[in-house]
MARBATI-229656 format. One record per residue (C-alpha): x, y, z; residue in three letters. Coordinates in steps of 0.5 Angstrom, whole numbers, plus 500, padded with zeros to 3 digits. Example, Ala and Ser with C-alpha at 12.3 -4.5 7.8 and 13.67 -1.06 7.14 Angstrom:
2
SITE/525/491/516/Ala
SITE/527/498/514/Ser
This chain:
540
SITE/481/477/469/Unk
SITE/486/475/474/Unk
SITE/492/478/475/Unk
SITE/498/474/473/Unk
SITE/502/473/479/Unk
SITE/509/470/480/Unk
SITE/511/468/487/Unk
SITE/518/467/485/Unk
SITE/518/473/480/Unk
SITE/524/476/485/Unk
SITE/528/470/485/Unk
SITE/529/471/478/Unk
SITE/534/476/480/Unk
SITE/538/473/486/Unk
SITE/543/468/487/Unk
SITE/541/461/491/Unk
SITE/545/464/496/Unk
SITE/541/470/497/Unk
SITE/535/466/497/Unk
SITE/537/462/503/Unk
SITE/540/468/506/Unk
SITE/533/471/505/Unk
SITE/528/466/507/Unk
SITE/532/465/514/Unk
SITE/530/472/516/Unk
SITE/523/473/518/Unk
SITE/525/479/521/Unk
SITE/529/482/515/Unk
SITE/526/489/515/Unk
SITE/528/490/522/Unk
SITE/536/488/521/Unk
SITE/542/493/519/Unk
SITE/545/493/513/Unk
SITE/552/493/516/Unk
SITE/551/488/520/Unk
SITE/546/483/517/Unk
SITE/547/485/509/Unk
SITE/540/486/508/Unk
SITE/537/493/507/Unk
SITE/532/493/513/Unk
SITE/531/499/518/Unk
SITE/536/498/523/Unk
SITE/531/498/528/Unk
SITE/534/492/533/Unk
SITE/540/496/532/Unk
SITE/537/503/535/Unk
SITE/533/499/540/Unk
SITE/540/496/543/Unk
SITE/544/502/543/Unk
SITE/541/509/542/Unk
SITE/534/507/545/Unk
SITE/536/503/551/Unk
SITE/534/505/558/Unk
SITE/531/511/555/Unk
SITE/524/513/557/Unk
SITE/518/514/552/Unk
SITE/511/516/552/Unk
SITE/505/512/549/Unk
SITE/503/514/542/Unk
SITE/496/512/539/Unk
SITE/497/510/532/Unk
SITE/491/510/528/Unk
SITE/490/504/522/Unk
SITE/485/506/517/Unk
SITE/484/499/514/Unk
SITE/480/493/513/Unk
SITE/479/492/520/Unk
SITE/483/487/525/Unk
SITE/483/481/529/Unk
SITE/482/483/536/Unk
SITE/484/477/539/Unk
SITE/491/476/536/Unk
SITE/495/474/541/Unk
SITE/501/479/539/Unk
SITE/496/485/538/Unk
SITE/490/484/544/Unk
SITE/495/488/549/Unk
SITE/497/494/544/Unk
SITE/490/495/541/Unk
SITE/487/502/543/Unk
SITE/481/502/548/Unk
SITE/477/509/548/Unk
SITE/478/511/556/Unk
SITE/471/514/556/Unk
SITE/467/508/553/Unk
SITE/465/502/557/Unk
SITE/465/497/552/Unk
SITE/458/493/550/Unk
SITE/453/497/554/Unk
SITE/450/500/547/Unk
SITE/451/507/550/Unk
SITE/455/513/547/Unk
SITE/459/514/554/Unk
SITE/463/519/551/Unk
SITE/458/523/547/Unk
SITE/462/523/541/Unk
SITE/456/521/537/Unk
SITE/459/513/536/Unk
SITE/456/508/541/Unk
SITE/461/503/544/Unk
SITE/467/506/540/Unk
SITE/472/502/544/Unk
SITE/477/499/539/Unk
SITE/476/505/534/Unk
SITE/470/505/529/Unk
SITE/467/501/523/Unk
SITE/465/506/517/Unk
SITE/463/500/513/Unk
SITE/457/498/518/Unk
SITE/450/498/518/Unk
SITE/446/500/525/Unk
SITE/447/492/527/Unk
SITE/454/490/528/Unk
SITE/452/484/523/Unk
SITE/451/488/518/Unk
SITE/457/490/514/Unk
SITE/460/492/507/Unk
SITE/465/487/505/Unk
SITE/465/486/498/Unk
SITE/465/493/494/Unk
SITE/465/496/487/Unk
SITE/471/500/484/Unk
SITE/471/508/484/Unk
SITE/472/508/476/Unk
SITE/466/504/475/Unk
SITE/462/508/480/Unk
SITE/465/515/477/Unk
SITE/464/512/469/Unk
SITE/456/510/470/Unk
SITE/455/516/475/Unk
SITE/456/521/469/Unk
SITE/455/516/463/Unk
SITE/448/518/461/Unk
SITE/450/526/462/Unk
SITE/456/526/458/Unk
SITE/457/520/453/Unk
SITE/454/524/447/Unk
SITE/458/530/448/Unk
SITE/463/531/442/Unk
SITE/467/537/444/Unk
SITE/468/540/451/Unk
SITE/465/546/449/Unk
SITE/459/543/449/Unk
SITE/460/542/457/Unk
SITE/457/547/462/Unk
SITE/462/551/466/Unk
SITE/459/548/472/Unk
SITE/460/541/470/Unk
SITE/467/542/467/Unk
SITE/470/538/473/Unk
SITE/465/532/473/Unk
SITE/466/532/465/Unk
SITE/474/531/466/Unk
SITE/473/526/472/Unk
SITE/468/522/467/Unk
SITE/473/522/461/Unk
SITE/479/520/466/Unk
SITE/474/514/468/Unk
SITE/473/512/461/Unk
SITE/480/512/459/Unk
SITE/482/508/465/Unk
SITE/476/503/464/Unk
SITE/479/502/457/Unk
SITE/486/502/458/Unk
SITE/487/499/465/Unk
SITE/481/496/468/Unk
SITE/478/492/463/Unk
SITE/479/485/463/Unk
SITE/483/486/456/Unk
SITE/487/492/459/Unk
SITE/489/488/465/Unk
SITE/491/482/461/Unk
SITE/495/486/457/Unk
SITE/499/490/462/Unk
SITE/500/483/466/Unk
SITE/503/480/459/Unk
SITE/507/487/458/Unk
SITE/510/486/465/Unk
SITE/512/479/464/Unk
SITE/515/480/458/Unk
SITE/520/485/461/Unk
SITE/523/480/465/Unk
SITE/525/476/459/Unk
SITE/532/480/458/Unk
SITE/534/479/465/Unk
SITE/533/471/464/Unk
SITE/537/470/457/Unk
SITE/541/464/461/Unk
SITE/535/460/460/Unk
SITE/538/457/453/Unk
SITE/544/455/457/Unk
SITE/540/451/462/Unk
SITE/537/448/456/Unk
SITE/543/447/452/Unk
SITE/539/450/446/Unk
SITE/540/457/443/Unk
SITE/533/456/440/Unk
SITE/527/453/444/Unk
SITE/520/452/444/Unk
SITE/514/451/449/Unk
SITE/515/443/449/Unk
SITE/523/444/451/Unk
SITE/520/448/457/Unk
SITE/515/443/459/Unk
SITE/520/438/459/Unk
SITE/525/442/463/Unk
SITE/526/439/470/Unk
SITE/528/445/475/Unk
SITE/534/444/479/Unk
SITE/532/450/484/Unk
SITE/528/456/485/Unk
SITE/531/460/480/Unk
SITE/530/456/475/Unk
SITE/523/454/477/Unk
SITE/521/461/476/Unk
SITE/524/462/469/Unk
SITE/521/456/467/Unk
SITE/514/459/470/Unk
SITE/515/465/466/Unk
SITE/517/462/459/Unk
SITE/511/457/460/Unk
SITE/506/463/461/Unk
SITE/509/467/455/Unk
SITE/509/461/451/Unk
SITE/502/459/452/Unk
SITE/500/466/450/Unk
SITE/504/465/443/Unk
SITE/502/461/437/Unk
SITE/504/454/437/Unk
SITE/511/453/435/Unk
SITE/513/460/437/Unk
SITE/521/460/439/Unk
SITE/524/464/444/Unk
SITE/527/468/439/Unk
SITE/520/470/436/Unk
SITE/517/470/443/Unk
SITE/518/477/444/Unk
SITE/514/479/438/Unk
SITE/509/474/438/Unk
SITE/507/477/445/Unk
SITE/507/484/443/Unk
SITE/502/482/438/Unk
SITE/498/479/443/Unk
SITE/498/485/447/Unk
SITE/496/490/441/Unk
SITE/490/485/440/Unk
SITE/488/485/447/Unk
SITE/489/493/447/Unk
SITE/484/494/441/Unk
SITE/479/489/444/Unk
SITE/478/493/450/Unk
SITE/471/495/451/Unk
SITE/467/499/456/Unk
SITE/463/496/461/Unk
SITE/455/496/460/Unk
SITE/453/494/467/Unk
SITE/453/499/473/Unk
SITE/456/497/479/Unk
SITE/452/495/485/Unk
SITE/452/500/490/Unk
SITE/454/495/496/Unk
SITE/455/501/501/Unk
SITE/448/504/500/Unk
SITE/445/498/501/Unk
SITE/448/497/508/Unk
SITE/450/503/511/Unk
SITE/444/507/509/Unk
SITE/447/514/511/Unk
SITE/446/520/506/Unk
SITE/453/519/502/Unk
SITE/452/526/499/Unk
SITE/452/530/506/Unk
SITE/458/530/509/Unk
SITE/455/532/516/Unk
SITE/451/526/516/Unk
SITE/457/522/519/Unk
SITE/455/518/525/Unk
SITE/454/512/521/Unk
SITE/457/505/522/Unk
SITE/458/501/528/Unk
SITE/463/498/533/Unk
SITE/465/492/529/Unk
SITE/472/493/527/Unk
SITE/473/485/526/Unk
SITE/468/485/520/Unk
SITE/469/481/514/Unk
SITE/476/479/512/Unk
SITE/481/483/517/Unk
SITE/488/479/514/Unk
SITE/490/486/511/Unk
SITE/489/490/517/Unk
SITE/491/485/522/Unk
SITE/498/484/518/Unk
SITE/499/492/518/Unk
SITE/497/493/525/Unk
SITE/503/488/527/Unk
SITE/508/491/523/Unk
SITE/507/497/527/Unk
SITE/506/495/534/Unk
SITE/505/488/535/Unk
SITE/507/487/542/Unk
SITE/515/487/543/Unk
SITE/519/482/547/Unk
SITE/513/478/550/Unk
SITE/516/471/547/Unk
SITE/510/471/542/Unk
SITE/510/471/534/Unk
SITE/514/477/532/Unk
SITE/516/484/535/Unk
SITE/513/490/532/Unk
SITE/517/496/530/Unk
SITE/514/501/536/Unk
SITE/515/499/543/Unk
SITE/510/504/546/Unk
SITE/504/504/542/Unk
SITE/496/504/542/Unk
SITE/493/502/535/Unk
SITE/486/505/534/Unk
SITE/483/500/529/Unk
SITE/478/504/524/Unk
SITE/475/500/518/Unk
SITE/474/504/512/Unk
SITE/477/500/506/Unk
SITE/473/494/503/Unk
SITE/474/489/498/Unk
SITE/474/494/493/Unk
SITE/475/501/493/Unk
SITE/474/506/499/Unk
SITE/470/511/499/Unk
SITE/472/518/500/Unk
SITE/467/520/505/Unk
SITE/469/514/510/Unk
SITE/476/516/509/Unk
SITE/475/523/511/Unk
SITE/471/521/517/Unk
SITE/476/516/519/Unk
SITE/482/521/519/Unk
SITE/477/526/523/Unk
SITE/475/521/528/Unk
SITE/483/519/529/Unk
SITE/485/526/530/Unk
SITE/479/527/535/Unk
SITE/481/521/539/Unk
SITE/488/523/540/Unk
SITE/492/519/534/Unk
SITE/499/522/533/Unk
SITE/500/518/527/Unk
SITE/495/515/522/Unk
SITE/497/509/517/Unk
SITE/493/509/510/Unk
SITE/495/503/506/Unk
SITE/490/504/501/Unk
SITE/489/508/494/Unk
SITE/485/509/488/Unk
SITE/486/512/481/Unk
SITE/480/517/482/Unk
SITE/477/521/488/Unk
SITE/470/524/487/Unk
SITE/470/527/493/Unk
SITE/477/529/494/Unk
SITE/475/536/498/Unk
SITE/473/532/503/Unk
SITE/479/528/504/Unk
SITE/483/534/503/Unk
SITE/480/538/508/Unk
SITE/481/532/513/Unk
SITE/488/532/512/Unk
SITE/488/540/513/Unk
SITE/485/538/520/Unk
SITE/490/533/521/Unk
SITE/495/538/519/Unk
SITE/492/543/524/Unk
SITE/493/538/530/Unk
SITE/500/536/528/Unk
SITE/498/529/526/Unk
SITE/503/525/521/Unk
SITE/499/521/515/Unk
SITE/503/515/512/Unk
SITE/501/513/506/Unk
SITE/502/507/501/Unk
SITE/505/509/494/Unk
SITE/501/503/491/Unk
SITE/503/496/487/Unk
SITE/502/498/480/Unk
SITE/509/498/478/Unk
SITE/508/505/475/Unk
SITE/510/512/476/Unk
SITE/505/516/480/Unk
SITE/507/523/478/Unk
SITE/502/524/473/Unk
SITE/496/522/474/Unk
SITE/497/522/481/Unk
SITE/494/516/485/Unk
SITE/489/518/491/Unk
SITE/489/520/497/Unk
SITE/495/525/495/Unk
SITE/499/530/499/Unk
SITE/498/535/493/Unk
SITE/493/541/494/Unk
SITE/487/541/489/Unk
SITE/488/548/487/Unk
SITE/495/549/487/Unk
SITE/499/542/485/Unk
SITE/505/545/487/Unk
SITE/504/545/494/Unk
SITE/503/539/499/Unk
SITE/502/537/506/Unk
SITE/508/537/510/Unk
SITE/505/532/515/Unk
SITE/504/527/510/Unk
SITE/509/522/507/Unk
SITE/508/517/501/Unk
SITE/512/510/502/Unk
SITE/514/505/496/Unk
SITE/516/498/497/Unk
SITE/523/495/498/Unk
SITE/526/488/498/Unk
SITE/532/486/502/Unk
SITE/538/485/498/Unk
SITE/541/489/492/Unk
SITE/538/486/486/Unk
SITE/531/486/488/Unk
SITE/532/493/492/Unk
SITE/526/496/489/Unk
SITE/520/491/489/Unk
SITE/518/490/482/Unk
SITE/511/492/484/Unk
SITE/512/498/487/Unk
SITE/509/505/485/Unk
SITE/515/510/484/Unk
SITE/516/518/483/Unk
SITE/521/523/483/Unk
SITE/517/528/487/Unk
SITE/510/524/489/Unk
SITE/514/518/493/Unk
SITE/518/520/499/Unk
SITE/522/514/501/Unk
SITE/522/507/500/Unk
SITE/522/502/506/Unk
SITE/521/494/507/Unk
SITE/515/491/503/Unk
SITE/517/485/500/Unk
SITE/515/478/504/Unk
SITE/514/482/511/Unk
SITE/513/477/517/Unk
SITE/507/479/521/Unk
SITE/501/478/525/Unk
SITE/495/474/521/Unk
SITE/488/473/524/Unk
SITE/487/468/529/Unk
SITE/490/467/536/Unk
SITE/497/465/534/Unk
SITE/497/466/526/Unk
SITE/503/469/523/Unk
SITE/505/470/516/Unk
SITE/509/474/510/Unk
SITE/505/479/505/Unk
SITE/508/483/500/Unk
SITE/506/490/498/Unk
SITE/507/498/499/Unk
SITE/501/496/504/Unk
SITE/507/493/508/Unk
SITE/512/499/507/Unk
SITE/507/504/509/Unk
SITE/506/501/516/Unk
SITE/514/500/517/Unk
SITE/515/508/516/Unk
SITE/508/509/521/Unk
SITE/512/505/526/Unk
SITE/518/509/525/Unk
SITE/514/515/526/Unk
SITE/511/512/532/Unk
SITE/518/511/535/Unk
SITE/520/518/534/Unk
SITE/514/521/537/Unk
SITE/514/517/543/Unk
SITE/521/518/545/Unk
SITE/522/525/542/Unk
SITE/515/528/544/Unk
SITE/517/535/542/Unk
SITE/518/534/535/Unk
SITE/512/536/530/Unk
SITE/509/532/525/Unk
SITE/513/536/519/Unk
SITE/519/535/523/Unk
SITE/518/527/523/Unk
SITE/517/527/516/Unk
SITE/523/531/515/Unk
SITE/527/527/519/Unk
SITE/525/520/516/Unk
SITE/527/523/509/Unk
SITE/534/526/511/Unk
SITE/536/520/515/Unk
SITE/535/514/510/Unk
SITE/540/509/508/Unk
SITE/542/512/501/Unk
SITE/542/508/495/Unk
SITE/548/510/490/Unk
SITE/548/504/486/Unk
SITE/543/503/480/Unk
SITE/537/500/481/Unk
SITE/531/497/477/Unk
SITE/525/501/475/Unk
SITE/519/497/476/Unk
SITE/516/500/470/Unk
SITE/521/499/464/Unk
SITE/526/494/467/Unk
SITE/532/499/466/Unk
SITE/537/501/471/Unk
SITE/536/508/474/Unk
SITE/538/512/480/Unk
SITE/534/511/487/Unk
SITE/533/519/486/Unk
SITE/529/518/480/Unk
SITE/524/513/484/Unk
SITE/523/517/490/Unk
SITE/525/524/493/Unk
SITE/529/522/499/Unk
SITE/533/517/494/Unk
SITE/534/511/499/Unk
SITE/531/506/504/Unk
SITE/528/509/511/Unk
SITE/533/507/517/Unk
SITE/530/508/524/Unk
SITE/537/508/527/Unk
SITE/539/514/523/Unk
SITE/533/517/524/Unk
SITE/533/517/532/Unk
SITE/541/519/531/Unk
SITE/538/525/527/Unk
SITE/532/526/532/Unk
SITE/537/526/538/Unk
SITE/541/532/535/Unk
SITE/535/536/533/Unk
SITE/532/535/540/Unk
SITE/539/537/543/Unk
SITE/540/543/539/Unk
SITE/533/546/540/Unk
SITE/534/546/548/Unk
SITE/541/549/547/Unk
């Protein structure tokens, strides 16, 4: 079931004046609240004052994503080039095990550059069917052998997600629940219709006067069409809740195992982590929109008179293709992290995630490797509009054996919008302990595939590279600072949010501190000031 998407959903919460203000600012995420009245990261302010005239060193940022368009005009001059590799000669010039790894590497490729994984399966399906025959007849956990206990618990989690989140019925129920949660915010629709009680017929005949009223009409139309004929607005919540309950009861487990797309193409021994020299050099295979957009946010060439300005001004973007149309595989992510570390990256952006991690240890060991080499990991919190405290999403900053410990070189980012009524993006995951900070992630304008294509996208996938770009700036201008210090600086220098915000899961007003550790929006100007002070103190 396709997820219900309301392109104008956030408009339900803001005024016409605010809409006009927002639409006029393609680069709103770079702006400053005190000057521009939007909650950007104050990047322009930082460059115009604090960083003007200062020297910096080039920082390599690895982008683990779906690949990128190497011909994009605003990216081609800032893409990483392996200094020890001669492009296109078919040789492994630097003897690192990867032939022609000039821009990075494609961990979703076969031996030929034209053989690549694009569509892939979902991890919940993979785990459920992997252990189905082994565990489906277990009635009590006492029947499980000690050596199989972890696998059994993973299978139970996959089974629960299949029934309550992944099945078409469960997804439909979740989408309806989210739509229903917006009704209390638009009760003024009866005033627009001049009726206290109305039905679908009244909604269909209403002609919207502006974007906001059009979004309200869309919302009511969607919900009324899922309720019995003749339902009134008064009866609508109960009718939709009845539909939601019916969908949940009708949810069933899948009966067909997913196709192993990756095995067909890559042909490595997936269960052997030492079998790592697989893939190919084609980092532009398949649909590269997501990775191209993410890359532009971090470091699109600044002040070149083209398109946009990225956040970081002295950056080299290493493209690592490891995220397919589906869920990524732990081995590919772990290998990509290690590749990035071994080839000099100091920041790694990870705009991906999933609910299960079958080979979690491989990923955790790669994160430890990054920690040992002083590399900062920046991760998107996810777009399910839920609390990710428990159960956690993956990859996670928490250790397997001790969930009270976490990596000091990893920062998890939620998505924010430009103005107060929509400050917390309705789709953003959150947590008072598992999400560190929020950053702009709504309608972020950036590079798209094609020589001169640009456009806006929304998601925590966009918020994460905002913070990765900030981290690159800090590491570039203050190279003595360590990854753990950069994380602390970003979290301690936020624009604090001391007014109530909306919880994406419940629609209730809450404190920002209840949604993220830092309790605010990442701010580059503040971060640079704090970095300057720390650097000064370290020298004295």
